[in-house]
Every structure is written in structure tokens, then in C-alpha cells.
C-alpha positions as CSV (number, residue, x, y, z in Angstrom):
1,M,0.1,0.0,0.3
2,E,1.0,3.4,-0.7
3,S,2.3,5.7,2.5
4,L,0.5,8.8,1.2
5,P,-2.8,9.3,3.2
6,L,-6.0,8.5,1.9
7,E,-8.3,11.4,0.6
8,S,-10.7,12.9,3.2
9,T,-13.4,10.3,3.0
10,V,-16.7,9.2,4.6
11,F,-17.2,5.7,4.9
12,F,-21.0,4.7,5.6
13,I,-21.3,1.0,7.1
14,F,-24.5,-0.5,6.6
15,G,-24.6,-3.8,9.1
16,A,-22.6,-1.9,11.7
17,T,-23.4,-4.3,14.7
18,G,-22.9,-7.2,12.3
19,D,-20.2,-9.8,12.7
20,L,-18.2,-8.3,9.5
21,A,-17.9,-4.9,11.1
22,R,-17.0,-6.1,14.0
23,R,-14.3,-8.5,13.3
24,K,-12.9,-7.2,10.1
25,L,-13.9,-3.6,9.1
26,Y,-13.4,-1.6,12.5
27,P,-10.3,-3.0,13.0
28,A,-9.0,-2.7,9.6
29,L,-9.9,1.1,9.9
30,Y,-8.0,1.4,13.0
31,S,-4.8,-0.3,11.5
32,L,-5.1,2.4,8.8
33,Y,-5.4,5.3,11.2
34,C,-2.2,3.9,13.5
35,D,-0.2,3.7,10.1
36,G,-1.0,7.0,8.8
37,K,-3.2,6.0,6.0
38,L,-6.2,7.9,7.3
39,D,-5.7,11.3,8.6
40,E,-7.8,13.4,10.5
41,R,-10.2,14.0,7.5
42,F,-12.6,11.2,7.9
43,A,-15.7,10.1,9.2
44,V,-17.3,6.6,9.7
45,I,-21.3,6.8,10.2
46,G,-22.2,3.2,11.8
47,L,-26.2,2.1,10.4
48,A,-28.0,-0.5,11.7
49,R,-31.7,-1.0,12.8
50,R,-30.9,-1.6,16.2
51,E,-31.0,1.4,18.8
52,K,-27.6,2.6,20.2
53,T,-26.1,5.9,21.3
54,N,-22.9,7.1,20.3
55,A,-21.4,6.1,23.6
56,Q,-22.3,2.7,22.9
57,F,-21.5,2.2,19.3
58,R,-18.0,3.6,20.0
59,D,-17.6,1.0,23.2
60,D,-18.5,-1.8,20.4
61,V,-15.8,-0.5,18.1
62,Y,-13.5,-0.1,21.1
63,R,-14.2,-3.8,22.0
64,S,-13.8,-5.1,18.3
65,I,-10.4,-3.1,18.3
66,K,-8.9,-4.7,21.3
67,E,-10.1,-8.7,20.3
68,F,-9.4,-8.4,16.6
69,A,-7.0,-5.4,15.6
70,R,-3.3,-5.9,14.6
71,H,-2.6,-3.0,16.5
72,Q,-2.8,-2.5,20.2
73,L,-5.0,0.0,21.4
74,K,-2.6,3.3,22.5
75,D,-3.3,5.7,25.2
76,E,-6.6,7.6,25.8
77,E,-6.2,10.6,24.1
78,H,-5.3,8.6,20.7
79,W,-8.4,6.5,21.4
80,N,-10.5,9.4,21.8
81,R,-9.3,11.2,18.9
82,F,-9.6,8.1,17.0
83,A,-13.5,7.5,18.0
84,D,-14.7,11.3,17.6
85,H,-14.5,10.4,13.9
86,F,-17.3,7.8,14.4
87,E,-21.2,8.5,14.7
88,Y,-23.9,6.1,14.9
89,M,-27.5,6.2,13.6
90,P,-30.4,3.8,13.8
91,L,-31.7,3.1,10.6
92,D,-35.1,1.5,8.8
93,I,-33.7,0.5,5.3
94,D,-37.0,0.6,3.9
95,D,-37.9,4.0,5.2
96,L,-36.8,6.7,2.7
97,S,-37.2,9.3,5.3
98,G,-34.1,7.8,7.3
99,F,-31.8,8.6,4.7
100,Y,-32.9,12.1,4.5
101,K,-32.0,12.4,8.0
102,L,-28.5,10.0,7.1
103,R,-28.1,13.2,4.6
104,E,-27.9,15.8,7.2
105,L,-25.7,13.8,9.5
106,T,-23.2,13.5,6.6
107,E,-23.2,17.0,5.8
108,R,-22.5,17.9,9.6
109,M,-19.9,15.3,9.5
110,N,-17.9,16.7,6.2
111,E,-17.9,20.2,7.8
112,K,-16.7,19.1,11.0
113,F,-13.7,17.1,9.6
114,N,-13.2,19.0,6.2
115,I,-14.4,16.4,3.9
116,L,-14.7,17.3,0.4
117,G,-17.8,15.1,-0.3
118,N,-15.8,11.9,-0.9
119,R,-18.4,9.0,0.1
120,L,-17.7,5.3,0.5
121,F,-21.0,3.1,1.2
122,Y,-20.1,-0.5,2.5
123,L,-23.1,-2.9,2.4
124,A,-22.3,-5.5,5.1
125,L,-25.9,-6.7,4.2
126,A,-28.0,-9.4,2.8
127,P,-27.8,-9.3,-1.1
128,E,-31.3,-8.6,-1.3
129,L,-31.2,-5.6,0.5
130,F,-28.8,-3.9,-1.7
131,A,-31.4,-2.6,-4.2
132,T,-33.5,-0.8,-2.0
133,V,-30.3,1.1,-0.1
134,S,-28.9,1.9,-3.7
135,N,-32.1,3.4,-4.5
136,H,-32.8,5.1,-1.1
137,L,-29.3,6.4,-1.6
138,K,-30.1,8.1,-5.0
139,N,-33.4,9.4,-4.0
140,S,-32.4,11.2,-0.7
141,G,-29.9,13.3,-2.4
142,L,-26.7,11.4,-0.5
143,L,-25.1,10.2,-4.1
144,D,-25.2,14.0,-5.0
145,S,-22.1,15.1,-4.0
146,E,-18.8,17.1,-5.0
147,G,-16.6,14.2,-4.7
148,W,-16.7,10.5,-5.7
149,T,-19.1,8.1,-4.4
150,R,-18.3,4.3,-4.5
151,L,-20.2,1.1,-3.3
152,V,-18.8,-1.9,-2.0
153,I,-20.9,-4.9,-1.8
154,E,-19.7,-8.0,-0.3
155,K,-20.3,-11.8,-1.1
156,P,-22.6,-13.8,-2.0
157,F,-23.4,-11.7,-5.1
158,G,-26.7,-13.6,-5.8
159,Y,-27.4,-17.2,-5.3
160,D,-26.9,-18.2,-9.5
161,L,-26.4,-16.3,-12.6
162,D,-30.1,-15.5,-12.9
163,S,-30.4,-13.8,-9.0
164,A,-27.2,-12.6,-9.7
165,R,-28.1,-10.5,-13.0
166,K,-31.0,-9.3,-11.5
167,L,-29.2,-7.9,-8.4
168,N,-26.7,-6.6,-10.8
169,D,-29.3,-4.4,-13.0
170,Q,-31.3,-3.3,-10.0
171,I,-27.9,-1.6,-8.9
172,R,-27.0,-0.6,-12.0
173,T,-29.9,1.3,-12.3
174,V,-28.1,3.8,-9.7
175,F,-24.3,3.2,-9.8
176,Q,-22.0,2.7,-12.7
177,E,-19.9,-0.2,-13.0
178,E,-16.7,1.4,-12.1
179,Q,-18.0,2.9,-8.9
180,I,-18.7,-0.8,-7.9
181,F,-16.7,-2.6,-6.0
182,R,-17.6,-6.3,-5.4
183,I,-15.1,-7.3,-2.7
184,D,-13.5,-10.8,-2.4
185,H,-11.2,-10.5,0.6
186,Y,-9.1,-13.4,-1.0
187,L,-7.9,-11.2,-3.4
188,G,-6.5,-8.7,-0.8
189,K,-4.2,-11.3,0.7
190,E,-0.9,-11.1,0.5
191,M,0.2,-14.0,-1.4
192,V,-2.9,-14.4,-3.8
193,Q,-1.4,-10.6,-5.0
194,N,2.1,-12.2,-4.7
195,L,0.9,-14.9,-7.5
196,E,1.4,-12.3,-10.3
197,V,4.6,-10.9,-8.6
198,V,6.5,-14.1,-8.5
199,R,5.3,-15.3,-12.1
200,F,5.9,-12.0,-14.0
201,S,8.9,-11.0,-12.2
202,N,11.2,-13.7,-12.5
203,A,12.8,-15.6,-15.5
204,F,13.1,-18.9,-14.0
205,F,8.9,-19.2,-13.5
206,E,7.2,-17.7,-16.6
207,P,9.1,-19.5,-19.0
208,L,7.9,-22.9,-17.1
209,W,4.5,-21.9,-16.5
210,N,2.7,-23.6,-19.1
211,N,1.4,-27.1,-19.9
212,K,5.2,-28.3,-21.0
213,Y,6.3,-28.6,-17.8
214,I,3.6,-28.2,-15.1
215,A,1.9,-31.8,-14.3
216,N,-1.0,-30.2,-12.3
217,I,-2.1,-27.5,-9.8
218,Q,-3.9,-28.0,-6.7
219,I,-5.9,-25.4,-4.4
220,T,-6.9,-26.2,-1.0
221,L,-8.7,-24.1,1.3
222,S,-9.4,-26.0,4.5
223,E,-11.0,-24.6,7.8
224,T,-11.3,-26.5,11.0
225,V,-14.4,-24.9,12.2
226,G,-18.1,-25.8,11.7
227,V,-20.6,-23.3,10.4
228,E,-20.7,-21.9,13.9
229,E,-23.4,-19.3,13.9
230,R,-23.9,-19.3,10.1
231,G,-26.1,-22.7,10.3
232,G,-29.1,-20.9,8.5
233,Y,-27.0,-18.8,5.7
234,Y,-24.8,-21.9,5.0
235,D,-27.6,-24.3,4.7
236,K,-28.6,-22.6,1.8
237,S,-25.3,-22.0,0.2
238,G,-22.9,-24.5,1.1
239,A,-19.5,-25.0,0.5
240,L,-19.7,-24.7,-3.6
241,R,-21.5,-21.0,-3.4
242,D,-19.6,-19.7,-0.3
243,M,-16.0,-20.9,-1.1
244,G,-16.1,-22.2,-4.9
245,Q,-18.1,-19.6,-7.1
246,N,-15.9,-16.8,-5.8
247,H,-12.4,-17.7,-3.8
248,I,-11.3,-20.7,-5.9
249,L,-12.3,-19.3,-9.0
250,Q,-10.3,-16.0,-8.4
251,M,-7.4,-18.0,-7.4
252,I,-7.4,-20.3,-10.6
253,A,-7.9,-16.8,-12.8
254,M,-4.5,-15.4,-10.7
255,I,-2.7,-18.1,-11.1
256,A,-3.5,-19.0,-15.2
257,M,-3.9,-15.4,-16.3
258,E,-1.9,-14.2,-19.2
259,P,0.5,-11.3,-18.8
260,P,-1.6,-8.1,-18.5
261,S,-0.5,-5.4,-21.6
262,R,-0.4,-2.6,-18.7
263,M,-0.5,-2.7,-14.9
264,H,-3.9,-1.0,-15.2
265,P,-6.8,-2.4,-13.5
266,E,-8.8,-3.1,-16.5
267,D,-6.3,-4.6,-18.4
268,I,-5.6,-7.0,-15.4
269,R,-9.2,-8.1,-15.0
270,D,-9.5,-8.4,-18.7
271,E,-7.0,-11.4,-18.4
272,K,-8.6,-12.9,-15.6
273,V,-12.2,-12.8,-17.5
274,K,-10.3,-14.5,-20.5
275,V,-9.3,-17.5,-18.1
276,L,-12.6,-17.8,-16.9
277,R,-14.3,-18.1,-20.1
278,S,-11.7,-20.7,-20.9
279,I,-12.6,-23.0,-18.1
280,R,-14.3,-25.9,-19.0
281,K,-18.0,-26.3,-18.2
282,F,-19.7,-29.6,-17.1
283,S,-21.9,-31.0,-19.8
284,S,-23.9,-33.0,-18.1
285,P,-24.8,-34.6,-14.4
286,D,-23.0,-37.8,-15.2
287,E,-19.9,-35.4,-15.9
288,V,-19.9,-33.6,-12.7
289,A,-20.3,-37.0,-10.9
290,R,-17.1,-38.0,-12.5
291,M,-15.4,-34.8,-11.8
292,V,-16.6,-33.3,-8.7
293,V,-16.8,-34.7,-5.1
294,R,-19.2,-33.6,-2.6
295,G,-19.4,-34.3,0.8
296,Q,-20.8,-33.0,4.4
297,Y,-19.1,-33.6,7.6
298,A,-20.7,-36.4,10.3
299,E,-19.4,-36.7,13.8
300,G,-15.9,-36.9,14.6
301,T,-12.6,-35.8,16.6
302,F,-11.0,-32.8,16.5
303,K,-8.0,-32.1,18.6
304,G,-8.9,-34.9,21.1
305,E,-12.7,-33.6,21.6
306,K,-15.6,-34.7,19.9
307,V,-17.4,-32.3,17.3
308,R,-20.9,-33.1,16.4
309,A,-22.3,-33.5,12.8
310,Y,-23.4,-30.9,10.5
311,R,-26.8,-32.0,10.5
312,Q,-26.8,-31.2,14.4
313,E,-25.5,-27.7,13.9
314,D,-27.9,-25.0,15.4
315,K,-30.7,-23.8,12.4
316,V,-29.5,-26.5,10.2
317,D,-32.1,-29.0,8.5
318,P,-31.7,-32.3,10.2
319,Q,-32.2,-33.9,6.8
320,S,-29.8,-31.4,4.8
321,E,-28.1,-32.2,1.8
322,T,-25.8,-29.2,1.7
323,A,-22.4,-29.6,0.9
324,T,-19.6,-28.4,3.4
325,Y,-16.9,-30.1,1.1
326,F,-16.3,-30.5,-2.5
327,A,-13.4,-31.2,-4.4
328,A,-13.2,-30.9,-8.3
329,K,-11.0,-31.5,-11.2
330,V,-11.1,-28.5,-13.5
331,Y,-9.7,-27.5,-16.8
332,V,-8.4,-24.2,-18.4
333,D,-9.0,-24.8,-22.1
334,N,-6.3,-22.4,-23.9
335,F,-3.1,-22.7,-25.4
336,R,-0.8,-22.1,-22.0
337,W,-2.8,-24.8,-19.9
338,S,-4.5,-27.2,-22.4
339,G,-4.2,-30.8,-20.5
340,V,-3.1,-29.7,-17.1
341,P,-5.7,-30.5,-14.5
342,F,-6.4,-27.9,-11.6
343,Y,-7.4,-30.0,-8.5
344,V,-9.5,-27.9,-6.0
345,R,-10.6,-28.4,-2.6
346,T,-12.7,-26.9,0.1
347,G,-14.4,-27.9,3.1
348,K,-15.3,-27.3,6.8
349,R,-14.4,-29.7,9.7
350,L,-10.9,-30.5,8.1
351,P,-7.3,-31.2,10.4
352,A,-5.8,-27.8,9.5
353,K,-6.8,-24.3,8.5
354,T,-4.5,-23.4,5.3
355,T,-4.9,-22.0,2.1
356,E,-2.4,-23.0,-0.2
357,V,-1.4,-23.4,-3.9
358,V,1.0,-26.3,-5.3
359,V,2.0,-26.1,-8.6
360,E,3.7,-29.7,-9.4
361,F,5.9,-29.8,-12.4
362,K,6.6,-32.7,-14.6
363,N,9.5,-35.0,-13.5
364,V,12.5,-35.6,-15.8
365,P,12.5,-38.6,-18.1
366,D,12.3,-42.1,-15.7
367,N,14.7,-43.6,-18.0
368,V,17.7,-41.1,-18.2
369,Y,20.7,-41.1,-15.6
370,L,19.6,-40.3,-12.0
371,A,16.1,-41.4,-12.6
372,K,17.0,-44.7,-13.5
373,K,18.6,-45.7,-9.7
374,H,16.4,-43.1,-7.9
375,N,13.3,-42.9,-7.1
376,L,13.0,-38.9,-7.8
377,E,10.3,-36.8,-6.8
378,P,8.3,-34.2,-8.4
379,N,9.4,-30.4,-8.0
380,L,6.9,-28.0,-6.2
381,L,6.4,-24.5,-6.0
382,V,3.9,-23.5,-3.1
383,F,2.4,-20.3,-2.3
384,R,1.3,-20.5,1.3
385,V,-1.6,-17.7,1.3
386,N,-3.1,-18.6,5.1
387,P,-2.3,-18.4,7.9
388,V,1.1,-18.6,7.4
389,E,2.3,-16.7,4.3
390,G,5.5,-17.9,2.0
391,I,6.8,-19.4,-0.5
392,Y,8.5,-22.7,-0.6
393,I,10.3,-24.6,-3.5
394,K,10.9,-28.4,-3.3
395,F,13.5,-30.2,-5.2
396,N,16.0,-33.0,-5.4
397,A,19.4,-33.1,-4.3
398,K,22.1,-35.1,-2.6
399,N,22.1,-36.2,0.7
400,P,25.1,-35.1,2.7
401,G,27.6,-38.1,3.3
402,A,29.3,-40.6,1.4
403,D,26.4,-42.5,0.1
404,F,24.8,-41.3,-3.0
405,K,21.6,-40.7,-2.2
406,I,18.9,-38.3,-3.5
407,T,16.4,-36.6,-1.3
408,P,14.0,-34.0,-1.7
409,V,14.9,-30.5,0.1
410,A,13.1,-27.4,0.0
411,M,13.8,-23.9,0.1
412,D,11.4,-22.1,2.4
413,F,10.5,-18.3,2.4
414,C,8.4,-17.1,5.4
415,Q,6.7,-13.8,4.4
416,N,5.1,-12.7,7.9
417,C,7.3,-15.2,10.3
418,N,9.5,-12.0,11.4
419,I,7.0,-9.3,11.7
420,G,4.0,-11.9,13.2
421,I,0.5,-10.6,13.2
422,N,1.6,-7.1,12.8
423,T,1.1,-7.3,9.0
424,P,-1.4,-5.5,7.0
425,E,-4.4,-7.6,6.4
426,A,-6.9,-8.1,3.4
427,Y,-9.6,-5.6,4.3
428,E,-7.4,-3.0,5.1
429,R,-5.6,-3.4,1.7
430,L,-8.8,-3.3,0.0
431,L,-10.1,-0.5,2.0
432,C,-7.6,1.3,0.7
433,D,-7.8,0.5,-3.1
434,A,-11.8,1.3,-2.9
435,V,-10.8,4.9,-1.2
436,R,-8.1,5.4,-4.4
437,G,-10.7,4.0,-7.1
438,D,-8.3,1.1,-7.7
439,S,-10.1,-1.7,-8.5
440,T,-7.4,-4.2,-9.6
441,Y,-8.6,-6.8,-6.6
442,F,-12.3,-6.4,-7.0
443,T,-14.6,-8.5,-9.2
444,R,-16.4,-7.4,-12.2
445,W,-19.4,-7.9,-13.0
446,D,-18.2,-10.2,-16.1
447,E,-16.4,-11.9,-13.8
448,V,-19.2,-12.7,-11.4
449,A,-21.4,-13.7,-14.2
450,L,-18.7,-16.4,-15.9
451,A,-18.0,-17.8,-12.3
452,W,-21.8,-18.5,-11.9
453,E,-22.0,-20.1,-15.6
454,F,-19.3,-23.0,-14.1
455,V,-20.9,-23.0,-10.9
456,D,-24.8,-23.4,-11.7
457,P,-24.4,-26.6,-13.7
458,I,-22.9,-28.2,-10.7
459,A,-25.2,-27.0,-8.2
460,A,-28.2,-28.0,-11.1
461,A,-26.5,-31.4,-11.0
462,W,-26.5,-31.8,-6.9
463,T,-30.1,-30.8,-6.8
464,E,-31.5,-33.6,-9.5
465,G,-29.4,-36.0,-7.0
466,K,-27.5,-37.3,-9.9
467,D,-24.4,-37.8,-7.5
468,R,-24.2,-39.1,-3.9
469,L,-23.5,-36.6,-0.6
470,I,-20.7,-38.5,1.0
471,R,-20.4,-38.4,4.8
472,Y,-17.0,-37.9,5.9
473,P,-15.8,-37.7,9.9
474,A,-15.3,-34.2,11.3
475,G,-11.3,-34.0,11.8
476,S,-10.4,-35.9,8.5
477,W,-9.5,-34.5,5.4
478,G,-12.9,-35.4,3.8
479,P,-14.0,-38.1,1.6
480,A,-11.7,-40.9,0.0
481,E,-13.4,-40.1,-3.2
482,A,-11.1,-36.7,-3.7
483,A,-8.0,-38.6,-3.3
484,E,-9.2,-41.0,-6.2
485,L,-9.9,-38.0,-8.0
486,L,-6.0,-37.5,-8.2
487,A,-5.3,-41.0,-8.1
488,R,-7.2,-41.6,-11.6
489,D,-4.5,-39.7,-13.0
490,G,-1.5,-40.9,-11.0
491,F,-1.2,-38.2,-8.7
492,K,-1.9,-37.1,-4.6
493,W,-2.8,-34.7,-2.6
494,W,0.1,-32.7,-1.6
495,P,0.7,-32.2,2.3
496,V,-0.3,-28.9,3.4
497,N,1.8,-26.6,5.7
498,G,1.8,-28.0,9.2
499,Q,0.9,-31.7,7.5
500,R,4.6,-31.8,5.8
501,E,6.2,-35.3,5.2
502,G,9.2,-36.1,7.5
503,E,11.8,-36.5,4.7
504,L,11.7,-32.8,3.7
505,I,15.0,-30.9,4.9
506,W,14.2,-27.4,5.5
507,V,16.3,-24.1,5.1
508,A,14.9,-21.8,7.8
509,P,14.6,-18.2,6.7
510,S,17.3,-15.8,8.0
């Protein structure tokens, strides 16, 4: 992120009493303030249906920062100066008159903090409320500003392509595409953004980044938790819509994209769209059954404690067929990637929380020189996205000693080991980008539409019951069928961080 302070801005947080605001948005704003990205010319207006006083709202923000922010709270004077920028207003979203009162409050905040009319509307709300809020913002005059106005919206963006298109059409009656920032927080993660840098700035990677040298690519997004308090939402979306339609497909696009002609947001997003257009869609329910594994966690054990099954979770249908896990084999049918399988998996109640991308290179011919006498393992390039951020490369080398033995060795770079938790998080980067008008790491409408075009046939096949829902024990790595998906092609899932094979020799970061 740039070191210069952001432009003066009013942040409107709809859903100000919700979990996202508490866990992510308030801590992000505080970190930006501590880092000098926010000077004294900003204001935050929290909006929700619940009645609260300003003092109560600021207490909520204080507790949020104390629990979740990467910066510790400083002295009382520093806190009071920061908290003075926060105001709360109860708002019934269906009542237009409340938006006129909001306009009056906004004008007072503009004058108090010398803000020049820039307004960022962050909708941490259910998608069905987006259109109502957008229309009321327009009709109340809140968009009639001397500065810029931008809309940030969270996933899920629709439930399928039809609902997403309807939602987009409704929003577009008020906001232009360049004003809409559809947030996918995975695109704000350090190592996801580093995929581009490693590829395009290193001469010994880019020439190998194609089907001549790469055997397969594996993407793992695993969670140890169950659905927690999100049972009502999750039982309608499941792993496919919650993680597949957005995070996984966006990561595939980042890995497989061509070098953009310019480092301009639209050029970068154009290249991602080309990848999404090239992803092979499943043509029938039978093909979905062959290429996709659907699972749901049953009772099991995690860290020595028994955990309940998904169907026993609060607000979940006891007969639910919702997938909490899915794995798939995906192909990008273009010249660079033709024939290279992308294996993806995501699930809840798995043994480790991690996000990793493994690039497995083709092995040397097995009938020449050293390969004849030694069982050589393939080279790996691994991007560790979360919770540890880093890159490591696994290659073959001679084991020290008199015996001529070849051993896999890893060169390991840890991005956040030395600086620990005090590193900018995804929401900080993305809030900064939204204020600066940089849409590079936000999803454009055509990206959203193409993602739904891929996901909808899978969801339809599951609805028709053409494949079976496989129950896997909580605390396991999911259905055995997910391993078979790779084994059919002669591959295996590589262990993720924290589950490494014992024979690896690690070179610690200095």
C-alpha cells in the first residue's frame, strides 16, 4: 500500500452491528489510522436497525479493536481522537425518510472534519437489500456530492446466474460499473497478490508456466471450524457457493492469467476474464459426478474432542443435503494450460486451517541418468496464503554423506514469520484500494457472471441427485473419493502446511 494518506472520505457502514464490521472493518480502519493512511479528515457512520447511542457504538468499536486489530490500543488520548470520527444512526432501510436524516448527519460530519464530499458506502448486508439501499441513497440526494461516490458490496452476489444478473441490473440503475467494488477478501491477501509478482518478475518461473512443464496445480482452502452461528445462511449456500464461486475461481484466474499489457486495473481484470471464459464447463450431471466430489461432515474428533455432525448444528435442517466439502478437477482450455488439471478442494471440519496453492512440475524422464537408479520426486512450488504467508520450492539434491542418495530439499521463505501478526490484512488493503479507486483486486460483473456459469451446472446436478452426498468424519481430510480424483491421473494431494512429510529438509529463513 502507498504511504501517502488517503483522500478525505466518509465511510458509511450498513450492517454496523454485524459480525463482519466487528471482526474486520473496525480493526481495519483502526490499523489504517495507526499507520497514517487515515489522517484526521475522515468520518465513519455506522448504520443498523438496532437502537444505540454514540457512546454505546464507540464502546462496541473499542471492544472490536481490542479483540481483533493487529495494532494494540494506544493511550486514552489517541483512542478518543480516533473514536471522535465515529457516529451511529439507527436506520430502517425500508424507510426513505431515514436516509434524508442520514444526509443531514453526513453534511455535519463533512463540515466537522473538512471532508470534501467523497463517500464510500459499504453494504455488509444481505444481497436482497442492496437494491433498496441503492435507490434510497439516490432518492435522498446522498449521491449528489462534490466528490466521488463508491459502493462496496460483499459476497454472496446472488444465488445463481439469474439472481446475480437481476441484482446487478437493479444496482446498475443507480451506480455505474466503475463505482461498484465487489469485494472478495481473498484477493486482498498478501500471497494471492504475490502470485502475479512471482510469475511475472522472475525469469526462471515464467518460461516454465505452461503445460510443457507443469503436471498439475492443486488449490486447498481448508477450515477447522464448522458453521458456527452461520447455519441458517450456510444451509442455503454450502461450500460450492460460499467458497467455490468466488475464492477458488478467482485464485485459478490469478494463477492462469496471461501477462497484462499494462499494469492497469481493467487490463488485469481483462486477463482474468479470459481465464474464466476458458474454464471447461461440465456438460452433464454424469460428468459432474465424475469430476466433482460432494461431502458433508459427520460426527468426529478434532484435537481430542468430539464434535457434532453438520446436521446437528443450530439452524441446519436435520435432513440437509448441503455440501460442507467439495473437490473438483477443473481444466482451463487455452493454449497455455491445455491438458493441465487444476485440482481444487475446500471444506469445513478438516484437520488444519490453511490456504495453499501447489504447482507440481513434470518429472524428469524416468529412463535417463539419475532417474534410473533413484525414485525422484517431482519439483513443487508452493504458495502458502493463510495463516502462514510464504513460498517454498521443493527440489531434489544429494543427501550429505558418503552414500550417493538423493533427497527432497525445500527452500522456504516465510513472509510473515519475522513481523508476525503486525502485517496489513486483506480488508485494510481493499479499503485503501476502494478509496483510491483502484479496482484491480475487486471482481467485475463479467467475472461474477462467468463464475456462476461454471457453478450453476454443478449445483443443478446436485439438486437432481445425480451424485451422492458422502459423509466424512469431522477432523478428517474429507471423502476418500477426493483422493481418488487425483489417483486416477497418477497424482496425489500434497500435504498442506503443518502436515508436511518427514523427509523434507527445511532451510529456515534468516
